[in-house]
C-alpha angles and dihedrals in degrees: 000000000000119000132218114250109225121230141147091271088062102062128206122220136235087256099044092108092055090045091053095044086053092059105252109194102190141020137191127200116249126171087349092301138099118267119186116232105175136026109165099351133315089253098047091043089052092054092047093049090055094046109037137001134293135194112219128197101217096155084135089078088093122202126231108203122210114192126172143059093297098046094107091047090052093052091047089050089060102045141053091211108104107241102185096102094047112115129195108272093046133105122210129196103226134190106217114207140184125226092282092052093254119150114255098168144336107219134159113251117217114197107206096171138337091276101032128064137164117213108204103208137204121224107311142089092258094146091076090054091049094049089048093055091046090053098040093051092040093231124178096241139112114224120195146138105255124207093262122137120182122220116195129209109198136175142065091291096049095108092055093049094046091047089054091058103031102024129250092295087085088068088068095061109111126219112288091004126110139207134200108243133177127243117178091328096317122116107228129188106230117188130186096235143097147148097274138071092230094084128244149124145286120216113203101213113199113207127003100257096086098038098099096035089056092044091049091046091055093048094047094047092046099054093106090048095057091249117186139173109264143166139207104303122225095211099045096047091051092053091051096044096241105162124221115219109231092026109049098021137017137176087284089072131072122220088253091059088050094053090253098119094116087066091057114090092173095161092059108023087086096165095059115121094217096043098113093050093047091049089062092046092050090049097048099031127231119289091213136026145180115272140176111251128197113206118202125229140032121340111307119230123252113297103226091153139034113277115209117244109213138189102200106313095336120098108225104168146331138253112230104175129028140163144156111263114213093196097050095032094225141085112272124201148174117226142173108227133182118248093250092065105026099097117116111263097033112145115221141158127239123205104220122181087259094053139274121332132182114252134190128205112232126208094225138010117265101251 
C-alpha cells in the first residue's frame, strides 16, 4: 500500500494527536489537510455511528470568513438561494455557482452577524473565487481563511455527550441553528448540523490551543456512551444521499442536476452571478439528474472512478459513489442519470471495475 508523504503542504489539524491515538487506519486529503476515512473498518465504523456516538476531526472543512458591510452581498452573489430571510444564528446549505450556473461548492454558511459570515466549504479552492469576486466587484469586505477547525459529534447519543460537556442548553439548539457556548473560558460556535443522517453537532474551534483539551473532554465524558473517534462514513452517506463535491458533482453540473433545485430561488435571488443561466435551466428542466442506484450481486469494490451506466449499448449516466450496505443487504450507489432513464424501476447495467452488474434506479435514497 502506498503511503502519504507528510509536508507543510499537507496540514495536520488541532485534533491530529487524538486521531492518531485512536488508531486511525486511513486518511484522504481534503482542502490540503488530513481527513480520517477509517478507524476499525468502514463497516464497523458504520454500525457504531448508527448505534452510539462518534467524535470526528473535520478540521478540513475550512472556513472562508467574510467581514465587512458588503459581506451579505458577496454571499448572495455566489448562490442562487435567496438569503434575505436569513438571520444571525442560522446556518444555510448553499449551492455555490459560477456565471454558467455550474456548481463550485456546496457549503454550509454560518451567519455570525449582518457583517460577518463563515462559509464552511467542501473540498475545493473556493477561497480564490471569493477573493476574485470581492476584488472584481469592488466590495467593502475582507475575505480570508480564519484559524477555525470544526469538530463534529455525530450519532444517536450526540445530544447526551454534548450535554455532558456543554450543559443541557445544547439540547435546545434547533437544526441548522447555532449557539455560543463556553468551554474552559473560550466562546465556541456550536451548530446542530453535520455530514451524517444520524444527527449531531459541529463545534467551530477557533485557534489550536483548545483542540486537544476539547477532544479529550468529549472522549472522557463519553466513556459510558461507547464514544469513539470516527469520520464521515462512505456507506452511511450514500444511504442518506449526502453528496460529495468532486465525486458526485463538479462544476460541469448545475444545482438542478444535483437535486438541489429547492435551494435555488432564481426569481428572487437577484444578486446571484449565475442567475440568468439558472433561470434557463429552471424553465427547461435538467436533462440529467442525481439518482439513487441499487447494484445487484456481492459487495462492489471501491468506486475510485466513474462507472458508466448503460441501457443496452447506450451510455445513459454514471455511478460516482458505491458501497455494500450491511443494513439493506445490497449495494447502494449515487449516480447521474439522463432523463430518458431516470424513472424509478428502470433497469440498467453498471460497468464496475470488476465487470458489468445489473442496476436499478430507485425513487428515493435509503435513509
